[in-house]
N, C-alpha and C positions, 0 to 999 in steps of 0.2 A: 503493500500499498503505500509505504514510504518512497520507492523511485516513485510510485505512479505520480502520486503529486509534486514530486520534483521534478519530473518530464513535464508536469502540466505550468509548473511553476515558470521550471525554460521558457515551454513552448507560447506562453502570455508574454514577456520580456522580450521576447524575438521577435513577436508578432509588433508589441507596441514600438520596440522599437524600429522595425524595416516601417512601419507606417508614418513616423514621425521622418524619416526620411526620404520615404518616398514625396510625404507631403515638403516637405525644404526643397528634394531634385524635382518637384514638377513646378512647385511656385520657383527658384528659378530658373528653369526656360520658359515659364511662360514668358520672364518679364527680357526675353530674348541673350542670357546669361549661360552662358555654360555651366556644367555639373564641377565645383571644385573635386581637386583629384582625389583626397586626404576624403572627400564624402561618399565618393565612387568603393574606393578601398573597404572607409567601416561598411558598406552596403554589401562587401561583396565577403562581410567576416559571416561566415550561415552557422558556426558549429564555436560555440566556445564554453567555459567550465571556471569557473572563480575556486580557489584552495589550492592546496599546497599538497604537494605526494609528500607521507615520512614511510622509510622504510621501520617494519612495527619488530620485525624479527627474520631469520634468517631460518629455512628450511633444510631437510635433513640433508638434500640433493646442492646446496651450498646457493641456492637461488633465492634473493630478498622478496619476500612478500610487503607489498605496499597499500597506504590506507589513505584516504582523501581526504582531508581536514576542512572546512571550511565553516563560514558565520548564519545561520540562518536565525529568522527574526529573533536575532540577538543569541542565539546557540552555538557555541560548537558543537557540530556534527562530525562527526566522522565517519566513511565508509570505507571497508574493503573493497578493494582493486585488484578482481584477480590478473594472470600474466597475460593473458591474451587483451585483456583490454587496457592495459601500463600504453602501448604507444598511442592509442588515441586519446586518453586521457591527459597525455601531457602533451598531445596538437590543442587540445583546447583548451587548456592550461595559457600553452602560449600563446593562440589566440588571444584569450582574455588578456596577457599580461599589453599585448600589442594592439588590441583595442583601448584599453587607457592612456595607451601613450596617444594613438591619435583622435582622442578626445579630447585629454588635456590640450595639446598642440592648439585643436578645434576654439578651446575656450578660450586661451590664448591669442588667439590669431581675431579673434570676436570681439572680448576682452578688448585689445588694442583700436582695434576702427569705433568702438562704440566710445573708446576715451575719447577718441582723436573726433568723432564729430561733436561729441558732447563738447567737447574745446571751443571748436569752433563756431558753434551754437553763441557758445557764452562769448563770445569774441562781435560774434554781427548782433546783437541784444545788447547789449552794453548804451546806456542812458545817457545823457551827458546831463550833469548837473543843471541843476535851478541856481538863478543866481540868488545871494544873497541877500539883493532888496526885495526878491520876490518872498523868501522864508519870514520876513521881518514882515511884511504890508497883511500876511493873513495873523499876526498873531497882536495882539489890542494891550497898550502900555497903560501899568495903572501913575 
């Protein structure tokens, strides 16, 4: 049951992410722009898995046994990984790490663009200070 719930959660996250990337890409294309290469690369990641592989012990044949550790709903979850799934899990973890790097780069780029636009707007909207005589005219003196 846990594997089923985990699979549904991963599928849900993948669908939401794919929809967001699609919407962003569609909007970009409708404006006449091309999709940035980073977003194309993000959209190409179809499988990923959070976590860390740990060797739990060495078997009688000298081969290690692995656990996948990850956080779920604030709790540490440990899952045994059979040897025949080890390569797939390693690829999925590497894909997730790559995904995080791409997202961080995208956030940094968008933040810089937003910051520059905000600063450009401030320069455009500067008001000229009112003269001191107009400020005094509104006040009544006793």
